[in-house]
N, CA, C and O of each residue as an XYZ file, in Angstrom:
740
protein
N       0.946    -30.682    -55.940
C       1.478    -29.617    -55.149
C      -0.182    -29.747    -53.720
O      -0.852    -28.728    -53.887
N      -0.350    -29.984    -53.420
C      -1.455    -30.162    -52.458
C      -1.213    -31.430    -51.380
O      -1.451    -31.422    -50.172
N      -0.466    -32.913    -52.491
C      -0.164    -33.117    -51.248
C       1.066    -32.940    -50.675
O       1.179    -33.751    -49.755
N       2.313    -32.062    -50.826
C       3.583    -31.913    -50.727
C       2.604    -30.775    -49.455
O       2.859    -30.575    -48.268
N       2.043    -30.500    -49.882
C       1.249    -29.229    -48.198
C       0.906    -30.058    -47.315
O       1.478    -30.146    -46.228
N      -0.320    -30.951    -47.766
C      -1.162    -32.361    -47.189
C      -0.245    -32.600    -45.865
O      -0.708    -32.433    -44.737
N       1.259    -33.054    -46.132
C       2.123    -34.365    -45.625
C       2.757    -32.925    -44.068
O       2.829    -33.116    -42.854
N       3.024    -31.869    -44.741
C       3.775    -31.562    -43.658
C       2.293    -31.013    -42.241
O       2.244    -31.090    -41.014
N       1.529    -30.603    -43.096
C       0.439    -30.576    -41.984
C       0.031    -31.593    -41.862
O      -0.133    -31.417    -43.069
N      -0.280    -32.410    -41.674
C      -0.610    -33.287    -41.371
C       0.031    -33.759    -40.002
O      -0.555    -33.892    -38.928
N       1.768    -34.050    -40.370
C       3.099    -34.474    -39.511
C       2.697    -33.173    -38.256
O       2.788    -33.477    -37.066
N       2.302    -31.883    -38.628
C       2.400    -30.711    -37.330
C       1.406    -31.585    -36.148
O       1.675    -31.791    -34.964
N       0.027    -32.055    -37.023
C      -1.401    -32.507    -35.913
C      -0.362    -33.598    -34.971
O       0.109    -33.447    -33.844
N      -0.250    -34.646    -35.872
C       0.273    -35.368    -35.410
C       0.997    -35.198    -34.284
O       0.709    -35.784    -33.241
N       2.039    -34.348    -34.402
C       3.251    -34.256    -33.237
C       2.182    -33.379    -32.025
O       2.075    -33.898    -30.914
N       1.518    -32.217    -32.279
C       0.995    -31.935    -31.607
C      -0.290    -33.330    -30.839
O      -0.546    -33.778    -29.722
N      -0.735    -33.530    -32.174
C      -1.886    -34.693    -30.437
C      -1.034    -35.441    -30.143
O      -1.565    -36.144    -29.284
N       0.293    -35.889    -30.323
C       0.764    -37.162    -29.524
C       1.243    -36.327    -28.158
O       0.922    -36.804    -27.069
N       2.113    -34.915    -28.216
C       2.225    -34.636    -27.587
C       1.651    -34.447    -26.339
O       0.438    -34.563    -26.166
N       2.797    -34.032    -25.048
C       2.054    -34.200    -23.888
C       1.724    -32.855    -23.469
O       2.288    -31.784    -23.692
N       0.374    -33.240    -22.614
C       0.204    -31.111    -22.394
C       0.807    -30.770    -21.234
O       1.259    -31.678    -20.536
N       0.919    -29.477    -20.832
C       1.554    -29.261    -19.636
C       0.288    -28.601    -19.098
O       0.454    -28.537    -17.880
N      -0.719    -28.158    -19.368
C      -1.966    -28.066    -18.637
C      -2.147    -29.306    -17.510
O      -2.017    -30.510    -17.732
N      -2.562    -28.504    -15.940
C      -2.985    -30.264    -14.816
C      -4.356    -30.219    -15.731
O      -4.325    -29.822    -16.896
N      -5.262    -30.558    -15.244
C      -6.184    -32.380    -15.733
C      -7.710    -31.335    -15.228
O      -8.397    -32.074    -14.523
N      -8.172    -30.392    -15.322
C     -10.111    -29.928    -15.151
C      -9.680    -29.977    -13.295
O      -9.360    -29.120    -12.471
N      -9.889    -31.452    -13.262
C     -10.774    -32.765    -12.401
C      -9.294    -33.046    -11.251
O      -9.347    -33.743    -10.238
N      -7.825    -32.160    -11.845
C      -7.190    -32.579    -10.315
C      -6.459    -31.303    -10.050
O      -6.204    -30.279    -10.684
N      -6.172    -31.891     -8.584
C      -6.272    -30.791     -7.379
C      -4.946    -30.088     -7.575
O      -4.119    -30.442     -8.415
N      -4.797    -29.069     -6.747
C      -3.082    -28.359     -7.004
C      -2.995    -29.163     -5.728
O      -3.712    -29.656     -4.857
N      -1.183    -28.974     -6.242
C      -0.169    -29.872     -5.253
C      -0.250    -28.537     -3.891
O      -0.121    -27.313     -3.905
N      -0.480    -29.384     -3.000
C      -1.182    -28.710     -1.461
C       0.614    -28.641     -1.092
O       0.992    -27.911     -0.176
N       1.646    -29.493     -1.922
C       3.297    -29.064     -1.342
C       3.802    -27.569     -1.774
O       4.612    -26.766     -1.310
N       2.864    -27.599     -2.960
C       3.965    -26.188     -3.575
C       3.557    -25.266     -3.214
O       2.350    -25.181     -2.989
N       4.604    -23.969     -2.973
C       4.837    -22.619     -2.509
C       3.541    -22.099     -3.123
O       3.196    -22.406     -4.264
N       2.570    -20.994     -2.013
C       2.100    -20.476     -2.596
C       2.512    -18.893     -3.280
O       3.376    -18.123     -2.858
N       1.304    -18.644     -4.837
C       2.075    -17.779     -5.516
C       1.772    -15.925     -4.733
O       0.779    -15.201     -4.664
N       3.036    -15.803     -4.335
C       1.957    -14.497     -4.411
C       1.561    -13.026     -4.784
O       2.461    -12.303     -5.213
N       0.580    -12.634     -4.687
C      -0.011    -11.833     -5.122
C       0.500     -9.923     -5.202
O       1.404     -9.392     -4.557
N      -0.488     -9.231     -6.258
C      -0.597     -8.299     -5.160
C      -0.037     -7.516     -6.087
O      -0.122     -7.931     -7.242
N       0.723     -6.113     -5.838
C       0.778     -4.826     -6.562
C       2.091     -4.757     -5.471
O       3.057     -4.055     -5.772
N       2.077     -5.422     -4.355
C       3.249     -5.388     -2.569
C       4.382     -6.230     -3.882
O       5.552     -5.884     -3.717
N       4.271     -6.775     -4.539
C       5.187     -8.293     -4.795
C       5.593     -7.693     -5.663
O       6.789     -7.917     -5.849
N       4.785     -6.386     -6.911
C       5.969     -6.686     -7.974
C       7.484     -6.320     -7.129
O       7.555     -5.676     -6.082
N       8.824     -7.009     -8.012
C       9.610     -6.917     -7.938
C       9.846     -5.637     -8.630
O       8.949     -5.400     -9.439
N      10.702     -4.800     -8.577
C      11.542     -3.747     -9.394
C      13.263     -2.999     -8.319
O      13.414     -2.653     -7.148
N      13.937     -3.045     -9.193
C      14.791     -2.606     -7.859
C      15.318     -1.518     -8.699
O      16.379     -1.038     -8.301
N      14.742     -0.959     -9.916
C      15.563      0.328    -10.630
C      14.161      1.394    -10.299
O      14.790      2.336     -9.819
N      12.807      1.804    -10.253
C      12.227      2.982     -9.785
C      12.115      2.948     -8.222
O      12.367      2.279     -7.219
N      11.319      4.653     -8.897
C      11.250      5.062     -7.426
C      10.884      4.566     -6.411
O      11.134      3.415     -6.770
N      10.334      4.391     -5.014
C      10.045      3.491     -4.320
C       8.610      3.973     -4.091
O       8.563      5.031     -4.717
N       7.221      3.727     -3.435
C       6.459      3.559     -3.503
C       6.276      4.258     -1.961
O       7.226      4.477     -1.209
N       5.129      4.503     -1.710
C       4.804      5.211     -0.336
C       5.200      4.089      0.887
O       5.706      4.240      1.999
N       4.638      2.676      0.008
C       5.481      1.335      1.810
C       6.409      1.997      1.602
O       6.754      3.101      2.024
N       7.071      0.919      0.552
C       8.530      1.199      0.649
C       9.459      2.082      1.545
O      10.263      1.850      2.447
N       8.929      3.361      0.808
C       9.588      4.409      1.658
C       9.202      4.289      2.920
O      10.200      4.643      3.548
N       8.302      3.985      3.751
C       7.513      4.130      5.435
C       9.116      2.542      5.656
O       9.988      2.435      6.518
N       8.897      1.941      4.822
C       9.420      1.054      5.435
C      10.747      0.609      5.461
O      11.117     -0.270      6.240
N      11.942      1.504      4.159
C      12.807      2.578      4.235
C      13.457      3.136      5.801
O      14.549      3.239      6.359
N      12.255      3.359      6.025
C      12.771      4.125      6.868
C      12.694      3.819      8.473
O      11.537      3.551      8.794
N      13.956      3.776      9.974
C      13.576      3.117     10.435
C      12.737      3.809     12.090
O      12.518      3.428     13.239
N      12.532      4.928     11.283
C      11.413      5.577     12.214
C      10.352      5.434     12.089
O       9.570      5.822     12.957
N       9.782      4.593     10.540
C       7.921      4.189     10.772
C       8.083      2.345     10.717
O       7.779      1.402      9.987
N       8.774      2.628     12.025
C       8.600      0.451     11.632
C       7.214      0.706     12.359
O       6.482      0.472     11.398
N       6.522      0.961     13.189
C       5.444      0.866     14.454
C       4.763      1.615     13.084
O       5.254      2.744     13.082
N       4.021      1.508     12.137
C       3.888      1.937     11.096
C       3.613      1.210     10.407
O       2.454      0.797     10.354
N       4.719      0.706      9.492
C       4.617     -0.350      8.539
C       4.166     -1.926      9.346
O       3.950     -2.956      8.707
N       4.090     -1.821     10.838
C       3.608     -3.079     10.997
C       1.828     -3.142     11.810
O       1.094     -4.028     12.248
N       1.774     -1.671     11.658
C      -0.162     -1.573     11.766
C      -0.330     -1.814     10.393
O      -1.273     -2.538     10.072
N       0.606     -1.219      9.266
C      -0.485     -1.647      7.985
C      -0.303     -2.371      7.229
O      -0.937     -2.386      6.174
N       0.938     -3.488      7.626
C       0.746     -5.108      7.652
C      -0.476     -5.766      7.986
O      -1.279     -6.315      7.232
N      -0.497     -5.641      9.124
C      -1.674     -5.792     10.547
C      -3.339     -5.593      9.926
O      -4.384     -6.160     10.246
N      -3.089     -4.697      9.071
C      -4.722     -4.136      8.300
C      -4.471     -4.414      7.056
O      -4.649     -3.701      6.069
N      -4.013     -5.570      7.134
C      -3.266     -5.416      5.161
C      -4.193     -4.599      4.062
O      -5.058     -4.694      3.191
N      -3.308     -3.710      4.810
C      -3.098     -2.351      3.437
C      -1.899     -2.411      2.489
O      -1.664     -1.501      1.693
N      -1.119     -3.553      2.604
C       0.064     -2.673      2.535
C      -0.491     -3.285      0.126
O       0.089     -2.839     -0.863
N      -1.323     -4.002      0.133
C      -1.233     -4.075     -1.841
C      -1.849     -2.546     -1.979
O      -1.574     -1.887     -2.981
N      -3.031     -1.788     -0.518
C      -3.117     -1.645     -1.675
C      -2.677      0.320     -1.912
O      -2.902      1.180     -2.763
N      -2.009      0.238     -0.676
C      -1.131      1.533     -0.781
C       0.418      1.411     -1.907
O       1.248      2.263     -2.224
N       0.261     -0.173     -2.290
C       1.637      0.158     -3.550
C       1.060     -0.394     -4.538
O       1.518     -1.399     -5.080
N      -0.510      0.452     -5.065
C      -0.812      0.759     -5.873
C      -0.722      1.537     -6.741
O      -0.687      2.273     -5.755
N      -0.625      2.337     -7.838
C      -0.314      3.543     -8.524
C      -1.086      4.804     -7.509
O      -0.358      5.775     -7.307
N      -1.767      4.828     -7.196
C      -2.467      6.409     -6.424
C      -3.273      7.494     -7.230
O      -4.434      7.494     -7.638
N      -2.459      8.236     -7.301
C      -1.478      8.685     -6.829
C      -1.937      8.764     -4.979
O      -2.996      8.315     -4.540
N      -0.881      9.419     -4.149
C      -1.956      9.184     -2.639
C      -0.906     10.196     -1.889
O       0.252     10.413     -2.248
N      -1.704     10.863     -0.569
C      -0.798     11.253      0.494
C      -0.381     10.408      1.420
O      -1.412      9.854      1.802
N       0.408     10.030      1.940
C       0.278      9.529      3.340
C       1.007      9.983      4.356
O       2.236      9.971      4.425
N      -0.061     10.551      5.470
C       0.877     11.677      6.797
C       0.807      9.816      7.315
O       0.024      8.868      7.377
N       2.434     10.250      7.629
C       3.198      8.950      7.792
C       3.261      9.598     10.300
O       4.068     10.245     10.968
N       2.561      9.220     10.473
C       3.398      9.389     12.150
C       4.627      8.801     12.461
O       4.772      7.875     11.663
N       5.295      8.847     12.987
C       7.206      8.369     13.058
C       6.565      7.656     14.822
O       5.538      7.894     15.457
N       7.510      6.929     15.042
C       7.137      6.043     16.082
C       6.769      6.317     17.513
O       5.978      5.757     18.273
N       8.123      8.038     17.754
C       7.838      8.379     18.833
C       5.748      8.843     18.874
O       4.968      8.960     19.819
N       5.585      8.961     17.516
C       4.112     10.058     17.677
C       3.140      8.406     18.194
O       1.997      8.379     18.650
N       3.825      7.497     17.994
C       3.336      6.031     18.283
C       3.383      5.974     19.689
O       2.349      6.090     20.348
N       4.449      5.813     20.195
C       4.330      5.778     21.727
C       3.976      7.131     22.247
O       3.910      6.838     23.441
N       3.731      8.269     22.202
C       2.730      9.409     22.382
C       1.867      8.857     22.998
O       1.799      9.015     24.217
N       1.151      8.216     22.453
C      -0.494      7.457     22.620
C      -0.459      6.863     24.431
O       0.549      6.569     25.073
N      -2.422      6.818     25.069
C      -1.913      5.862     26.128
C      -1.180      4.668     26.295
O      -1.528      3.761     25.539
N      -0.378      4.453     26.978
C      -0.444      2.786     27.024
C      -0.716      1.534     26.217
O      -1.903      1.800     26.031
N      -0.562      0.428     25.618
C      -1.728     -0.060     25.470
C      -2.375     -0.080     24.084
O      -2.733     -1.059     23.430
N      -2.465      1.613     23.692
C      -2.910      1.783     23.013
C      -3.251      0.682     21.710
O      -4.264     -0.016     21.654
N      -1.633      0.726     20.211
C      -1.210      0.444     19.275
C      -1.536     -1.584     19.941
O      -2.262     -2.423     19.407
N      -0.764     -1.716     21.073
C      -1.115     -3.172     20.738
C      -2.611     -3.341     21.094
O      -2.535     -4.471     21.578
N      -3.748     -3.051     21.181
C      -4.791     -3.166     21.458
C      -5.072     -3.032     20.003
O      -6.067     -3.709     19.741
N      -4.395     -2.176     18.501
C      -5.125     -1.816     17.975
C      -4.819     -3.071     16.978
O      -5.521     -3.406     16.024
N      -3.336     -3.829     17.515
C      -2.681     -4.702     16.415
C      -3.562     -6.619     16.835
O      -3.047     -7.669     16.452
N      -4.774     -6.549     17.585
C      -5.535     -7.471     17.762
C      -6.053     -7.442     16.693
O      -6.508     -6.448     16.126
N      -6.021     -9.026     16.149
C      -7.404     -9.043     15.305
C      -8.958     -8.691     15.551
O      -9.840     -8.574     14.701
N      -9.027     -8.585     16.636
C     -10.397     -8.346     16.777
C     -10.643     -6.824     16.617
O     -11.795     -6.432     16.796
N      -9.676     -5.924     16.296
C      -9.743     -4.465     16.083
C      -9.573     -3.855     14.914
O      -9.847     -2.682     14.662
N      -8.944     -4.963     13.921
C      -8.170     -4.252     12.769
C      -9.241     -3.908     11.659
O      -9.019     -4.044     10.456
N     -10.556     -3.399     12.254
C     -11.443     -2.509     11.789
C     -11.180     -1.386     12.297
O     -11.251     -0.420     11.537
N     -10.845     -1.181     13.545
C     -10.353     -0.146     14.154
C      -9.075      0.585     13.480
O      -8.789      1.730     13.128
N      -8.536     -0.531     13.486
C      -6.865      0.129     13.341
C      -7.148      0.762     11.734
O      -7.025      1.942     11.404
N      -7.584     -0.463     10.802
C      -7.974      0.350      9.196
C      -8.400      1.935      9.142
O      -7.841      2.760      8.420
N      -9.394      2.187      9.957
C      -9.959      3.375      9.884
C      -9.466      4.191     10.633
O     -10.144      5.218     10.604
N      -7.894      4.337     11.876
C      -7.143      5.047     11.759
C      -6.095      4.995     10.872
O      -5.411      6.001     10.681
N      -5.816      3.680     10.150
C      -4.657      4.374      8.894
C      -5.257      4.503      7.902
O      -4.390      4.606      7.035
N      -6.765      4.604      7.182
C      -7.012      5.386      5.983
C      -7.171      7.148      6.252
O      -7.135      8.029      5.394
N      -7.381      7.313      7.952
C      -7.712      8.706      8.362
C      -6.386      9.423      7.759
O      -6.483     10.638      7.589
N      -4.838      8.641      7.329
C      -4.303      9.374      7.880
C      -3.552      8.765      5.837
O      -2.350      8.519      5.726
N      -4.497      8.649      4.584
C      -4.181      9.070      3.673
C      -5.016      9.570      2.799
O      -5.777      8.845      2.157
N      -4.979     10.757      2.678
C      -5.571     11.902      0.859
C      -5.193     10.914     -0.529
O      -4.002     10.771     -0.802
N      -6.036     10.373     -1.220
C      -6.222     10.084     -2.652
C      -5.507     11.703     -3.517
O      -6.242     12.686     -3.602
N      -4.369     11.737     -3.959
C      -3.693     12.692     -4.679
C      -3.209     12.580     -4.248
O      -2.984     11.499     -3.705
N      -2.313     14.094     -4.022
C      -1.130     14.850     -3.764
C      -0.981     15.814     -3.333
O      -1.185     16.921     -3.831
N      -0.636     15.561     -2.430
C      -0.641     17.673     -1.711
C       0.424     18.428     -0.525
O       0.757     18.500      0.658
N       0.609     18.849     -1.758
C       2.624     18.961     -0.864
C       1.806     20.504      0.015
O       1.011     21.414     -0.217
N       2.695     19.949      1.126
C       2.313     21.147      2.582
C       2.063     22.596      2.241
O       1.181     23.323      2.697
N       3.481     23.032      0.899
C       3.672     24.056      1.228
C       2.259     24.873     -0.064
O       2.069     26.089     -0.034
N       1.525     24.031     -0.968
C       0.216     24.343     -1.107
C      -0.595     24.456     -0.559
O      -1.322     25.361     -0.969
N      -1.026     23.806      0.529
C      -2.158     23.948      1.374
C      -1.923     25.473      1.989
O      -0.996     26.276      1.891
N      -3.403     25.490      2.776
C      -3.275     27.185      3.498
C      -4.838     26.660      4.299
O      -5.889     26.026      4.211
N      -3.919     27.551      5.133
C      -4.828     27.952      6.566
C      -6.042     27.290      6.687
O      -6.869     27.755      5.903
N      -6.475     26.353      7.392
C      -8.049     25.879      7.533
C      -8.833     25.373      6.502
O     -10.053     25.528      6.470
N      -8.051     24.641      5.463
C      -8.375     24.044      4.619
C      -8.422     22.721      5.024
O      -7.583     22.293      5.816
N      -9.613     21.776      4.417
C      -9.824     21.230      4.645
C      -9.791     19.746      3.324
O     -10.113     19.793      2.137
N      -9.332     18.689      4.051
C      -9.239     17.585      3.383
C      -9.954     16.821      3.241
O      -9.873     16.332      4.368
N     -11.001     15.964      2.526
C     -11.314     14.290      2.482
C     -10.184     13.477      2.422
O      -9.225     13.897      1.774
N     -10.094     12.118      3.115
C      -8.757     11.513      4.322
C     -10.170     10.060      3.623
O     -11.388     10.238      3.596
N      -9.435      8.804      3.178
C      -9.740      7.170      2.935
C     -10.302      7.527      3.114
O     -10.960      8.212      2.331
N     -10.578      7.342      4.547
C     -11.607      6.490      5.697
C     -13.040      7.295      5.348
O     -13.934      6.735      5.982
N     -13.651      8.589      4.435
C     -14.205      9.383      4.362
C     -14.454     10.424      5.165
O     -15.360     11.215      4.902
N     -13.837     10.521      6.020
C     -13.844     12.174      7.303
C     -12.760     13.175      6.915
O     -11.674     12.641      6.689
N     -12.776     13.690      6.864
C     -12.034     14.815      7.016
C     -11.006     15.458      8.253
O     -11.045     15.245      9.465
N     -10.204     16.205      7.563
C      -8.880     16.850      8.487
C      -8.443     18.484      7.465
O      -8.453     19.045      6.369
N      -8.186     18.540      8.554
C      -7.901     19.339      8.778
C      -6.818     20.702      8.978
O      -6.779     21.237     10.086
N      -5.847     21.290      7.714
C      -5.170     22.054      7.953
C      -4.894     23.131      8.998
O      -5.901     23.670      9.457
N      -3.855     23.491      9.401
C      -3.370     24.749     10.318
C      -1.788     25.530      9.547
O      -0.706     24.966      9.713
N      -1.855     26.374      9.026
C      -0.307     26.997      8.817
C      -0.392     28.216      9.331
O      -1.301     29.028      9.157
N       1.031     28.386     10.273
C       1.097     29.307     10.991
C       3.057     29.267     10.859
O       3.880     28.468     11.306
N       3.218     30.702      9.923
C       4.491     30.967     10.523
C       5.171     29.968      9.640
O       6.115     29.442     10.231
N       4.961     29.434      8.138
C       4.940     28.119      8.130
C       5.215     27.509      8.266
O       6.258     27.262      7.661
N       4.816     26.722      8.979
C       4.375     25.642      9.361
C       3.529     25.242      9.190
O       2.498     25.891      9.368
N       3.504     23.605      8.635
C       2.247     23.447      7.990
C       1.562     22.114      9.196
O       2.525     21.625      9.787
N       0.623     21.661      9.519
C       0.065     20.589     10.137
C      -0.967     20.260      9.784
O      -1.515     20.787      8.815
N      -1.440     19.406     10.404
C      -2.846     18.536      9.922
C      -3.495     17.991     10.879
O      -3.071     16.857     11.103
N      -4.956     18.533     12.028
C      -5.222     18.112     13.384
C      -3.830     18.263     14.173
O      -3.633     17.541     15.150
N      -3.050     19.013     13.839
C      -2.921     19.634     14.776
C      -1.163     18.435     14.947
O      -0.717     18.624     16.078
N      -0.506     17.695     14.367
C       0.412     17.313     13.691
C       1.231     17.782     12.855
O       1.105     17.899     11.636
N       2.134     18.070     13.565
C       2.701     19.178     12.008
C       3.908     17.918     10.931
O       4.531     16.860     11.029
N       3.715     18.584     10.361
C       4.570     18.072      9.046
C       5.781     18.472      9.095
O       6.139     19.598      8.752
N       6.787     17.263      9.683
C       8.526     17.474      9.495
C       9.024     17.236      8.372
O      10.048     17.907      8.236
N       8.775     16.519      7.372
C       9.034     16.008      6.055
C       7.902     15.336      4.716
O       6.795     14.859      4.468
N       8.975     15.681      4.275
C       8.073     15.395      2.857
C       9.242     13.844      2.116
O      10.431     13.931      1.811
N       8.557     12.893      2.049
C       9.084     12.564      0.549
C       8.754     11.629     -0.610
O       8.259     10.510     -0.747
N       9.269     12.629     -1.408
C       8.252     11.761     -2.635
C       8.280     10.465     -3.114
O       9.334      9.854     -2.941
N       7.551     10.012     -3.564
C       7.268      8.505     -4.402
C       6.565      8.283     -5.416
O       5.573      8.749     -5.976
N       7.361      7.393     -5.542
C       6.751      6.234     -6.784
C       4.594      6.634     -7.353
O       3.838      6.763     -8.316
N       4.640      6.639     -6.397
C       2.574      6.354     -6.709
C       2.200      8.371     -5.204
O       1.104      8.784     -4.824
N       3.091      8.748     -4.991
C       2.985      9.603     -4.458
C       3.451     10.415     -3.383
O       4.655     10.656     -3.455
N       2.765     10.980     -2.265
C       3.768     11.643     -1.534
C       4.100     11.030      0.557
O       3.150     10.381      0.994
N       4.750     11.150      1.121
C       5.115     10.872      2.279
C       4.723     12.083      3.223
O       5.789     12.668      3.415
N       4.050     12.526      3.680
C       4.659     14.090      4.537
C       4.740     12.919      6.208
O       3.886     12.122      6.597
N       5.556     13.131      6.591
C       5.607     12.407      7.528
C       5.576     13.430      8.901
O       6.150     14.519      8.933
N       4.791     12.853     10.016
C       4.190     14.107     10.907
C       4.253     13.879     12.453
O       4.288     12.687     12.759
N       4.273     14.696     13.410
C       4.622     13.930     14.509
C       4.016     13.898     15.413
O       4.400     14.285     16.517
N       2.764     13.358     15.116
C       1.624     12.852     16.070
C       0.542     11.760     14.829
O       0.403     11.792     13.606
N      -0.104     10.786     16.056
C      -0.752     10.427     15.814
C      -2.104     10.800     15.342
O      -2.858     10.696     16.309
N      -2.925     11.294     14.007
C      -3.751     11.643     13.678
C      -5.280     10.575     14.340
O      -5.313      9.391     14.007
N      -6.104     10.994     14.994
C      -7.586     10.151     14.770
C      -8.972     10.804     14.172
O      -9.323     11.982     14.119
N      -9.686      9.498     13.706
C     -10.778     10.440     13.456
C     -11.855     10.987     14.204
O     -12.015     10.366     15.255
N     -12.843     12.151     14.004
C     -13.394     12.239     14.668
C     -12.736     13.113     15.377
O     -13.620     13.812     15.873
N     -11.706     13.505     15.734
C     -10.533     14.578     17.146
C     -10.282     16.256     16.227
O      -9.630     17.157     16.754
């Protein structure tokens, strides 16, 4: 009985010992001609779930400047994560209302820290529905600054920017605003 069991086990061991390894050798370098593997939450392909806050912005023709800024600041993966986030998303017109050259200047590599600071000032951790906000309520933003809500005659604003639309997302809420809000103002 023991010899009947040992023979198949020996055969299996022999097959494994002679088989080719599919793992690269420890001392071999990666193939430089192979395409780089995309990493990060933003690279997860899911055509069935609700869009995340980044995907909502990408799908909006009125937010192409914001999308460019988020990509330049390397914030796509962070904002694609589970959140929840409330993103106060300025329209293209809001960016165009800034002094000439402001957006172009912020998109330069040497201004990345300033761009990140401004973009993070447009994001709060949590879901903050405009209809639940009170006049004078202060909200902590991702960059460490605070923003203040104004509510008058049913119109909700954040630091003077009107919230003109609200779009739910898989990882939070996108509040479309008509003005770029700046830290310290």
